[in-house]
Structure formats: structure tokens, C-alpha cells
Backbone as a ProteinNet text record, in pm:
[ID]
protein_1_A
[PRIMARY]
MRFAHRRIAQVSRSCGGKLSRSEQEELVSEVVLQLVRGALARFQGDSMGELYGFVRTIADRCTWRAVRRHERERAAIAGLRNEERAGWVSIPPRPDAEAECVPQSPLDLKDQEYLRALLAAGSKAELARRAGVSRAAVTQRVKRICRRIDQLSSMDRIAHEVWMKHAARSTLAAEKRAV
[TERTIARY]
17130.5	17045.3	16993	16952.9	16905.4	17016.9	17137.3	17249.5	17275.6	17275.6	17298.3	17188.7	17064.3	16953.3	16970.2	17003.4	17023.9	17139.8	17247.8	17365.3	17334.1	17265.3	17230	17136.6	17040.3	16950.8	17027.5	17124.2	17205.1	17289.3	17355.2	17438.1	17350.1	17234.3	17143.1	17097.9	17066.9	17027.6	17142.9	17264.5	17379.3	17411.6	17369.4	17395.1	17274.3	17181.4	17068.7	16943.6	16938.9	16819.5	16789.1	16892.9	16873.7	16817.9	16821.7	16772.9	16635.6	16545.8	16411.7	16415.8	16306.8	16298.9	16315.4	16254.8	16267.5	16411.2	16480	16620.1	16706.8	16676	16750	16728.4	16604.8	16577.6	16649.8	16658.8	16734.1	16881.8	16934.3	17074.3	17096.6	17001.5	17013.8	17020.6	16933.4	16936.7	17067.2	17122	17249.8	17363.3	17362.3	17465.3	17455.6	17335.7	17317.5	17360.5	17328.2	17367.4	17519.7	17587.1	17733.6	17791.8	17732.3	17781.6	17762.6	17648.9	17619.4	17702.9	17729.2	17801.2	17951.8	18001.2	18144.2	18217.1	18154.9	18225.3	18253	18160.6	18183.7	18297.9	18318.7	18429	18563.5	18566.3	18690.8	18715.1	18612.6	18624.5	18726.1	18822.9	18928.8	18933.3	18827	18825.6	18786.6	18799.8	18771.6	18657.5	18612.2	18512.8	18390.1	18284.3	18161.5	18184.6	18268.1	18298.6	18362.4	18454.7	18519.4	18418.3	18327.1	18224.2	18132.7	18093.7	18011.7	18086.2	18215	18295	18302.5	18315.5	18320.9	18188.9	18077	17944.8	17922.4	17966.9	17952.3	18027.5	18147.5	18226.7	18155.8	18102.3	18029.7	17905.3	17830.2	17709	17741.2	17848.6	17887.2	17925.6	18004	18044.6	17923.5	17832.6	17712.7	17629	17614.2	17530.5	17592	17720.7	17783.9	17787.3	17803.8	17797.3	17659.1	17555	17418.6	17392.8	17444.3	17425.7	17495.9	17619.1	17692	17621.5	17569.3	17495.8	17370.1	17302.1	17181.7	17215.6	17326.2	17367.2	17406.4	17476.8	17513.8	17389.3	17292.1	17169.2	17094.8	17086.1	17018.8	17091.7	17223.8	17300.7	17281.4	17278.4	17258.5	17119.9	17020.7	16883.8	16867.6	16931.3	16919.2	16977.4	17075.7	17138	17063.8	16957.5	16884.2	16763.7	16725	16601.1	16485.7	16364.5	16246	16229.7	16261	16244.5	16341.2	16463.1	16561.7	16524.8	16466.2	16422.6	16312.7	16224.2	16113.4	16166.1	16281.1	16339.9	16392.7	16421	16473.4	16363.1	16242.8	16131.3	16067	16059.6	15998.2	15848.8	15777.1	15632.8	15598.9	15555.4	15528.2	15412.7	15421.5	15312.7	15185.8	15074.6	14947	14929.3	14889.5	14874.3	14765.2	14668.8	14559	14576.4	14694.6	14714.3	14699.2	14744.3	14736.5	14599.2	14527.1	14399.1	14283.7	14294.7	14191.7	14066.8	13955.3	13827.1	13746.4	13726.4	13653.4	13506.5	13419.9	13278.1	13216.1	13104.6	13029	12964	12962.9	12897.5	12746.3	12676	12531.3	12461.5	12537.1	12478.3	12459.4	12371.2	12351.2	12470.5	12480.3	12598.1	12617	12507.5	12520	12587	12545.7	12606.9	12754.1	12784.5	12923.5	13009.4	12960.3	13035.7	13052.7	12948.8	12956.5	13062.7	13064.9	13166.2	13306.6	13320.9	13452.4	13494.5	13399.5	13430.8	13471.1	13405	13440.5	13580.1	13613.5	13748.4	13852.7	13823.6	13918.5	13935.5	13827.1	13834.8	13908.8	13889.6	13959.3	13880.4	13783.2	13699.7	13566.2	13469.3	13337.5	13343.8	13425	13436.4	13495.7	13597.6	13659.5	13563.3	13486.8	13388.3	13280.3	13237.4	13137.7	13191.8	13318	13379.3	13386.7	13429.4	13441.2	13306	13202.6	13070.7	12989.4	13032.9	12961.8	12835	12835.1	12720.2	12767.7	12673.5	12711.7	12763.8	12838.9	12891.1	12776.4	12671.6	12555.2	12489.8	12488.5	12430.3	12513.1	12644.2	12731.1	12709.5	12700.1	12678.6	12546	12441.8	12311.3	12318.7	12385	12395.1	12474.2	12580.7	12660.8	12578.8	12499.8	12414.8	12310.9	12254.4	12158	12224.5	12344.1	12416.8	12446	12485.5	12513.2	12388.1	12273.2	12148.2	12118.4	12144.7	12124.1	12217.9	12339.3	12436	12389.7	12338.7	12290.5	12172.2	12095	11978.5	12014.7	12138.4	12180.7	12191.6	12187	12209.6	12357.2	12389.1	12526.8	12624.9	12587.5	12677.1	12696.6	12588.4	12601.5	12686.2	12674.7	12758.7	12905.9	12935.1	13073.5	13124.6	13040.3	13079.3	13105.5	13022.9	13043.5	13173.1	13205.2	13330.3	13450.7	13447.3	13558	13566.2	13452.6	13451.8	13507.3	13467.9	13511.5	13662.9	13719.4	13865.1	13937.1	13883.1	13944.4	13935	13820.3	13803.6	13901	13922.2	14016.3	14159.2	14197.8	14332.9	14351.9	14252.6	14266.9	14269.1	14194.8	14197.6	14333.9	14391.3	14525.1	14630	14617.8	14714.3	14703.2	14582.7	14564.4	14622.5	14608.3	14664.5	14817.7	14876.6	15023	15075	15002.3	15045.7	15031.5	14930.5	14909.5	15016.3	15070.8	15173.5	15303.7
31059.1	30959.3	31008.8	31136.5	31190.2	31189.7	31225.4	31225.9	31085.1	30986.9	30847.9	30802.7	30841.9	30802.2	30862.4	30990.5	31053.7	30988.8	30959.4	30901.2	30760.9	30680.5	30544.6	30551	30643	30657.6	30700.5	30789.6	30837	30723.4	30647.8	30536.4	30430.2	30405.9	30306.9	30349.4	30478.2	30526.7	30517.1	30542.9	30540.5	30400	30298.5	30161.5	30101.9	30184.8	30135.5	30109.6	30156.7	30140.6	29996.8	29920.6	29778.4	29751.1	29849.2	29829.4	29893.8	29821.6	29874.8	29974.3	30044.7	30144.6	30078.5	29962.6	29894.9	29848	29802.7	29763.4	29884.6	29998.1	30120	30160.2	30149.5	30183.5	30088.9	29961.1	29866.5	29904.9	29951.9	29994	30116.8	30208.2	30325.7	30280.4	30188.3	30140.4	30066.9	29996.8	29928	30028.2	30137	30240.4	30304.7	30341.4	30403.7	30307.1	30179.3	30079.3	30067.3	30068.9	30063.9	30186	30301.7	30423.6	30418	30369.8	30365	30258	30147.5	30036.3	30057	30167.3	30187.1	30257	30274.6	30340.7	30486.5	30551.4	30691.2	30703	30600	30602.9	30597.7	30533.9	30525.6	30650.6	30735.2	30857	30950.9	30998.6	31082.2	31220.8	31259.1	31389.8	31500.1	31626.1	31742.6	31828.5	31804.8	31894.3	31815.4	31891	31827.7	31766.7	31830.9	31777.4	31639.9	31625.7	31495.2	31391.9	31434.1	31342.4	31297	31393.4	31357.2	31260.5	31284.3	31193.1	31054.3	31048.8	30921.4	30844.8	30914.9	30852.1	30811.5	30897.4	30865.6	30737.3	30721.2	30601	30475.8	30482.1	30367.1	30338	30443.2	30425.4	30365.9	30415.4	30362.4	30215.4	30179.7	30039.8	29948.7	29989.5	29907.8	29896	30006.5	30006.4	29919.8	29937	29858.1	29709.6	29678.9	29539.4	29482	29558.6	29512.5	29499.8	29594	29587.9	29465.3	29439.6	29321.2	29192.8	29185.9	29068.2	29049.9	29160	29156	29103.6	29151.5	29106.7	28958.9	28914.7	28772.3	28684.2	28726.7	28648.3	28641	28753.9	28754	28665	28670.3	28586.3	28438.7	28407.1	28267.4	28219.8	28303.1	28265.6	28256.8	28346.2	28345.4	28218.3	28158.8	28038.8	27910.5	27920.2	27800.7	27775.6	27650	27615.5	27642	27642.5	27671.5	27571	27444.7	27342.9	27368.9	27410.9	27438.1	27562.6	27663	27783.3	27751	27661	27626.2	27565.9	27499.7	27442.6	27547.7	27666.2	27773.4	27839.4	27832.8	27900.3	27803.3	27844.8	27755.3	27776.7	27668.8	27673.9	27627.1	27719.6	27679	27579.8	27483.9	27388.2	27456.2	27406.7	27461.5	27423.3	27516.7	27484	27381.3	27374.9	27281.1	27151.5	27131	27014.6	26883	26880.1	26756.4	26734.7	26841	26829.2	26868	26834.4	26873.4	26788.3	26854.1	26787.1	26815.8	26715.6	26733.6	26702.4	26802	26777	26701	26643.3	26577.3	26685.3	26664.6	26759.9	26746.8	26858	26851.6	26808.5	26794.6	26748.9	26597.7	26548.6	26403.8	26336.5	26206.7	26133	26144.6	26148.6	26159.5	26291	26399.5	26529.2	26531.6	26471.2	26465.4	26389.3	26276.1	26197	26273.6	26346	26423.2	26532.4	26601.1	26705.2	26645.5	26530	26462.9	26425.5	26376.4	26342	26466.2	26578.3	26703.7	26748.1	26735.1	26769.6	26680.5	26552.8	26459.3	26487.3	26526.2	26554.2	26685	26781.1	26907.8	27013.3	26974.7	27071.7	27007	27091.2	27039.9	26964.4	27015.5	26950.3	26809.8	26797.6	26665.9	26570	26619.9	26534.4	26490.2	26581.6	26546	26438	26451.2	26350.7	26216.1	26214.6	26088.7	26022.5	26105	26050.5	26022	26070.7	26047.3	26130.3	26248.9	26339.3	26472	26561.6	26692.8	26781.1	26881.5	26976	27053.1	27077.5	27148.8	27069.1	26936.7	26853.2	26864.4	26867.6	26882	27019.3	27122.3	27257.9	27267.4	27207	27208.9	27140.6	27026.7	26954.9	27036.1	27099	27181.5	27300	27361.7	27473.2	27428	27310.1	27257.9	27236.4	27182.7	27161.7	27296.2	27395.5	27528.8	27590.5	27570.2	27621.5	27553.6	27424.1	27352.5	27408	27437.6	27493.5	27630.9	27712.8	27845.9	27840.1	27734.2	27720.7	27668.3	27626.4	27573.9	27686.6	27650.7	27749.1	27790.3	27898.4	27948.8	27846.7	27777.7	27677.3	27558.9	27518.5	27408.6	27450	27576.4	27624.5	27623.7	27665.7	27663.3	27519.7	27428.2	27287	27234.1	27275.4	27230	27285.9	27414	27472.8	27397.6	27363.8	27288.5	27150.2	27085.6	26954	26963.2	27068.7	27085.9	27105.2	27186.9	27206.5	27076.3	26999.8	26871.4	26775.2	26774.5	26687.4	26726.6	26856.5	26901.8	26859.7	26877.6	26836.1	26686.1	26608.5	26462.4	26418.6	26485.6	26452.6	26482.9	26599.9	26634.1	26537.7	26499.1	26404.3	26269.4	26227.3	26099.9	26105.9	26218.4	26233.5	26231.1	26296	26295.2	26154.9	26078.1	25940.4	25854.4	25882.8	25803.4	25832.8	25953.1	25990.6	25941.8
-3725.5	-3784.9	-3920.1	-3926.5	-4054.8	-4158.3	-4114	-4206.2	-4258.9	-4169	-4210.4	-4306	-4278.3	-4364.9	-4504.5	-4511.4	-4642.5	-4716.6	-4644.8	-4709	-4762.4	-4683.7	-4727.2	-4847.9	-4846.1	-4961.6	-5085.5	-5068.4	-5181.1	-5239.6	-5154.3	-5203.1	-5267.9	-5210.8	-5268.1	-5407.2	-5424.7	-5557.5	-5655.7	-5609.4	-5700.3	-5748.5	-5674	-5718.3	-5788.6	-5831.1	-5909.5	-5827.1	-5707.3	-5624.8	-5589.5	-5560.4	-5532.3	-5393.6	-5307.2	-5170.9	-5155.1	-5095.9	-5072	-4956.3	-4938.4	-4831.2	-4694.9	-4675.1	-4545.7	-4521.8	-4627.6	-4612.2	-4577.3	-4636.5	-4605.2	-4459.8	-4412.2	-4272.9	-4177.2	-4214.4	-4132.1	-4127.4	-4240.8	-4243.5	-4155.8	-4154.2	-4067	-3921.8	-3885.1	-3746.5	-3717.4	-3815.9	-3795.7	-3776.3	-3853.2	-3839.3	-3702.1	-3660.2	-3528.9	-3418.6	-3434.9	-3335.6	-3327.5	-3441.2	-3439.8	-3369.9	-3395.8	-3331.4	-3180.4	-3136.9	-2993.7	-2923.8	-2991.5	-2928.7	-2919	-2963	-2942.2	-3053.9	-3168.7	-3277.7	-3243.5	-3173.8	-3134.7	-3034.3	-2953.1	-2856.9	-2929.3	-3046.7	-3123.8	-3208.4	-3223.9	-3304	-3240	-3320.3	-3266	-3329.4	-3397.2	-3461.5	-3365.5	-3415.1	-3332.1	-3386	-3508.8	-3567.3	-3614.2	-3644.1	-3695.4	-3832.9	-3913.3	-4045.9	-4036.8	-3942.1	-3923.4	-3873	-3787.1	-3737.4	-3851.1	-3937.6	-4052.4	-4144.9	-4164.9	-4246.9	-4185.6	-4055.5	-3983.8	-3999.4	-3978.1	-3993	-4137.8	-4233.7	-4375.1	-4410.6	-4355.1	-4382.2	-4331.1	-4211	-4154.6	-4237.6	-4275.1	-4354.3	-4491.3	-4554.5	-4685.6	-4676.5	-4576.7	-4561.2	-4542.4	-4455.4	-4431.8	-4558.4	-4629.9	-4750.1	-4858.4	-4884.1	-4989.7	-4954	-4825.5	-4782.5	-4812.7	-4785.2	-4811.8	-4961.7	-5040.7	-5185.7	-5243.3	-5200.1	-5249.8	-5209.6	-5085.6	-5041.3	-5127.3	-5156.5	-5239.4	-5379.2	-5436.4	-5570.1	-5569.4	-5465.1	-5456.1	-5447.1	-5368.1	-5355	-5487.5	-5557.6	-5688.5	-5788.2	-5787.5	-5879.6	-5846.5	-5718.5	-5678.9	-5718.6	-5699.7	-5734.5	-5886	-5959.4	-6105.2	-6165	-6100	-6152.5	-6118.3	-6042.4	-6000.5	-6089.4	-6095.9	-6163	-6067.6	-6120.1	-6037.9	-5925	-5949.8	-5846.2	-5730	-5763.9	-5659.7	-5581.1	-5649	-5579.1	-5479.9	-5516.9	-5427.6	-5298	-5302.8	-5183.2	-5086.8	-5136.6	-5051.2	-4970.6	-5020.5	-4956	-4857.8	-4735.5	-4637.8	-4637.1	-4634.1	-4623.5	-4483.4	-4399.9	-4261	-4255.7	-4166.7	-4157.6	-4106.4	-4153.8	-4106.6	-3961.7	-3875.6	-3733.1	-3708.1	-3798	-3777.3	-3857.4	-3915.2	-4001.9	-3926.3	-3803	-3726.3	-3664.7	-3641	-3571.9	-3662.5	-3789.5	-3883.9	-3864.3	-3853	-3837.1	-3963.2	-4043	-4167.2	-4141.4	-4153.9	-4129.5	-4245.8	-4219	-4324.9	-4410.2	-4539.2	-4627.1	-4609.9	-4605.3	-4592	-4721.1	-4828.5	-4954.8	-4951.6	-5037.5	-5041.4	-5109.8	-5097	-5145.8	-5296.3	-5371.5	-5517.7	-5556.1	-5490.1	-5519.4	-5477.9	-5364	-5318.9	-5419.2	-5465.2	-5562.8	-5693.6	-5733.8	-5856.8	-5844.4	-5729.6	-5708.8	-5704	-5643.1	-5643.6	-5784.9	-5865.4	-6003.6	-6082.8	-6054.8	-6121.8	-6081.7	-5953.4	-5908.5	-5974.7	-5984.1	-6045.4	-6194.3	-6260.9	-6404.5	-6431.1	-6344.8	-6361.4	-6435.4	-6515.5	-6586.7	-6620.8	-6650.6	-6687.8	-6819.8	-6912.2	-7043.3	-7029.2	-6944.6	-6925.1	-6856.1	-6759.4	-6692.4	-6790.5	-6877.6	-6979.2	-7072.7	-7110.7	-7199.2	-7130	-7002.8	-6928.9	-6905.9	-6878.1	-6846.8	-6972.3	-7086.9	-7211.9	-7223.4	-7162.6	-7171.7	-7228	-7253.7	-7307.2	-7194.6	-7235.4	-7137.5	-7073.1	-7148.6	-7095.8	-6982	-6996.3	-6890.4	-6761.9	-6777.9	-6661.5	-6598.1	-6680.1	-6629.5	-6555.1	-6609.3	-6542.2	-6405.9	-6400.7	-6274	-6171.4	-6214.9	-6123.9	-6073.8	-6161.7	-6120	-6018.2	-6038	-5940.1	-5804.8	-5806.4	-5680.5	-5615.5	-5693.8	-5639.1	-5578.1	-5642.3	-5584.6	-5451.2	-5442.8	-5316.1	-5208.4	-5246.5	-5151	-5105	-5197.2	-5160.6	-5063.9	-5069.4	-4982.3	-4843	-4824.1	-4693.3	-4591.4	-4465.6	-4359.8	-4362.1	-4292.9	-4297.1	-4239.7	-4132.4	-4074.7	-4169.3	-4237.4	-4333.6	-4452.9	-4495.8	-4605.6	-4565.8	-4442.5	-4394.6	-4389.6	-4339.4	-4334.8	-4475.2	-4572	-4709.4	-4766.4	-4736.1	-4785.8	-4731.7	-4603.2	-4544.2	-4608.6	-4626.8	-4689.9	-4831.5	-4905	-5043.5	-5051.5	-4960.5	-4959.7	-4929.3	-4834.8	-4801.4	-4919.7	-4987.9	-5104.5	-5215.1	-5233.9	-5336.7	-5301.7	-5174.1	-5132.2	-5148.5	-5108.1	-5118.4	-5264.1	-5351.2	-5495.2	-5554	-5519.5	-5568.7	-5516.8	-5390.6	-5332.9	-5402.8	-5434.6	-5502.9	-5644.4	-5711.2	-5845.8	-5840.1	-5738.3	-5725.4	-5702.2	-5620.2	-5594.4	-5718.8	-5801.6	-5921.5	-6026.8	-6024.2	-6122.3	-6077.7
[MASK]
+++++++++++++++++++++++++++++++++++++++++++++++++++++++++++++++++++++++++++++++++++++++++++++++++++++++++++++++++++++++++++++++++++++++++++++++++++++++++++++++++++++++++++++++++++

């Protein structure tokens, strides 16, 4: 196993270090598995040198196969646009997506609407422009809301954080539908 590990590390370095340490360790386990599953039974040599050569051949084949696969994957990914790459990556569904319980925000309705308007605007400057007020006025109002949030109990703050995340997701979803 040590010999196979050294050989795989050596071949990996000679090809530019394209394999990570974890990939190299997986290859070592693959070589050992091949040896245990029957490759040693096919070995017909008489000396340790021949055994080392046999193990070296198996290790080299596994390593070069992994390096070529790695290069093919990189070439395939390099030829894709960002949108196509995003399709290759799976985003697991949230386990709570179907059973999401959105609590009521402990803030009053005016503050909730103001925070939603800020989310929709995307920045304080844009909200100030839309509302026809100064940016300083928007900043002051946001600071007052933040002070109110800081004064809430820990459970109310958690409820507000969940409400805020839900409001942000729903605002983004509404913007995507509008576009």
C-alpha cells in the first residue's frame, strides 16, 4: 500500500499535480482493491522486484486513467458557458421547502412595508430616489428599525430573521417574474 501510494503521488506530480490528495488516496484504495479482488492471483512472478513492477503497472494505469478523466472533464467544462455549467451542478432541495412556516414579523406593518420597499429597491439610494427623500432620511429610518429589532426578545428576533429571509426570497421571485 505504501509503495502504491508513493507511486501514485509520483505519477501525479509528473503530470502537473492534477490530482488532489483525496483523489490520490482513492486511487490507492482502488489499487489495493484490484490486488485483493484477483490481480494477485494472476501474478506469475517469483521475486519481490517482479511484484513491485506488477503493482507499479496497476498503479500507473489507474493514475493515468484518472488523470485523463480529469483532463477530459476540465476540457468539457472549459468549453461551456456559465449558464450551462450551472446545469451540471445539482442544488439539493431544501428539506423544509414544503413545510415552511413563515412567522409574523414582530415589527409593525409600516416597518414591514418599509423593509419590503428597501428590498425591492435594492439599495438605500434607490429607495430614497423612488420615495423622493434624501438618502440620510432613509438611513435614519433603517437605523430606527434596527434599534427596534435589537430591543426585541431573542425569539422575536429569530422570528424577524425568518420573516426577513422569506420577504427577500419573495421579492427576488417577484422581480424574476416581472422580468
